[in-house]
C-alpha angles and dihedrals in degrees: 000000000000124000113259097254092052092048088056091051093045090049090053093051097041091048090052105045132081121180133197132155124030132297136021134229117225111250136188101275094213091055091050092048093048091055090044092051093046091052091047094047093041095233133136121258127198130215142158112256124194112221130159095350096311135088116231131189114242131194115195144171103230116227105171142348115221128192113204136156098346092313138098120225126200112205105196145148110252108206090196094053113115095211096053087225117137110257126230109204121188128216 
């Protein structure tokens, strides 16, 4: 049985991740947990996102983490997006 503090963390991760397809790419565990916690706690998270030769700061409300075909995807609402459509960022 896991200690209580770890059970809480595992629930945050398992409640935030969907998986389909084969294979997974290693990720920075702290980054993955930060995103899982933000989704669980329903808070915004910020990160730098490279796009079109430049790096932009994004602030999003995470909806779901998805592991697919050796990539991780973050589905989130980007409050700064002009389209109002949820974004899917890869990592």
